[in-house]
N, C-alpha and C positions, 0 to 999 in steps of 0.2 A: 356493167360498166361503172355503176355508181359505187363509190367507196364511202359515202357519207353515212353517219349514224344519227338517227335512223335513216335507212336507205330511201332515196327518192322513189316516187312512183315509176314503175316500168313503162316502157313505150306503149305497151298494149293495154294500159290502164286508162280508164276514163279521165283520171286526174293527171295524165302524163305531162301536162303543161306546168304542173307545180314543181317539176324537177329543177335543180339549180342550173343556172347559166354558167357555162364553162368558156364560151367564146362568143363575142358579139362584134359584128362588123356593120354598124349602122350606115356607113358609106356605101355598102353593097346591099343592104336591106335584109340581112339574115343573121341568125344566131344559132348556137349549138347548145343543147341541154345535156346534162350528164347521163341521161338515159339513151342518148344517141339520136334524139329527135332534132331535126333541123327545122327551125321555124322561120317564116318570112314575114316581112313587115305588112304584106297584104293579107295576113292571117292564114296563108296556106302552110302546109307542113309536109315534110318528107320523113317517113318513118324508117328506122334502121333496116327493116326488111325490104325496102324499096317501094313500098306503097306510098301514094301521095294522098293528102287530105286537101280537098277543094277549099279555097278561100271562102270564108263566111259570106263575103259580099256576093260572090257568084252563087253560093248555095241559096241565098235568099231570093235571088233574081229568077231562079229556076222554077 
């Protein structure tokens, strides 16, 4: 998906959050990175393959 040079980290990379922001909707609490990752203000994420990443707040409580 990324057309930047150098390309942004892919969604399956540990550094995937370093990809460029292509859409942001703070009123709804989410944004889209150029690698297809949707991130949420609560720190949760939805990866392009449909997997979800648990918000860091919930991960620490477990």
